[in-house]
C-alpha positions in Angstrom: 0.0 0.0 0.0 1.4 3.4 -1.0 1.7 6.0 1.7 -0.7 9.0 1.3 1.1 12.1 0.3 0.1 15.5 1.5 1.1 19.1 0.7 4.2 20.5 2.3 3.7 23.5 4.5 6.3 26.2 5.1 6.1 28.0 8.4 8.3 30.9 9.3 8.4 34.1 11.4 8.1 37.4 9.5 9.6 40.3 11.2 8.1 42.6 8.7 4.6 41.3 9.4 5.1 40.8 13.1 3.9 37.2 13.1 4.1 33.8 11.5 3.4 33.0 7.9 2.4 29.5 6.7 2.1 28.7 3.0 1.5 25.7 0.8 4.0 26.0 -2.1 2.2 23.6 -4.4 -1.1 25.6 -4.2 -0.7 29.1 -5.7 -1.4 31.9 -3.3 -2.4 29.5 -0.5 -1.0 31.2 2.6 -2.1 32.4 6.1 -0.9 34.5 9.0 -1.0 33.9 12.7 0.4 35.5 15.8 1.7 32.1 16.9 3.0 29.1 14.8 0.0 27.1 15.9 -2.4 29.8 14.8 -0.7 30.2 11.4 -0.8 26.4 10.9 -4.5 26.2 11.8 -5.3 29.1 9.4 -3.3 27.6 6.5 -5.0 24.2 6.9 -8.4 26.0 6.6 -7.0 27.9 3.6 -5.8 24.7 2.0 -9.2 23.1 2.4 -10.9 26.1 0.9 -8.4 26.2 -2.0 -9.0 22.6 -2.8 -12.8 22.9 -2.5 -12.9 25.9 -4.8 -10.7 24.2 -7.4 -13.0 21.2 -7.4 -16.1 23.3 -7.6 -14.7 25.3 -10.5 -13.4 22.1 -12.2 -9.9 23.5 -12.1 -6.8 21.2 -12.0 -5.4 20.4 -8.6 -1.7 19.8 -8.6 -0.3 16.7 -7.0 1.8 17.3 -3.9 5.4 17.5 -5.1 7.2 20.3 -3.3 10.0 19.1 -1.0 12.4 21.5 0.7 16.1 21.0 -0.3 16.9 19.6 3.2 14.6 16.7 2.5 15.9 16.2 -1.0 19.5 15.9 0.3 18.5 13.3 2.9 16.5 11.2 0.4 
């Protein structure tokens, strides 16, 4: 049985914005802000669900999860 893949999420602190940014590189413009890492993650998971639902409703293509940070590419 093949393991289920999911979309990679980047999470980082933005000094300019004064909080945490989370984004899903495979889903164009899918990002969220939070005052804590947990809040940013929760918000981006909501945004990801909405992004996927909107694409499905509009019959737009949904990219397969493929983004992997360089650190994982080197280890693999």
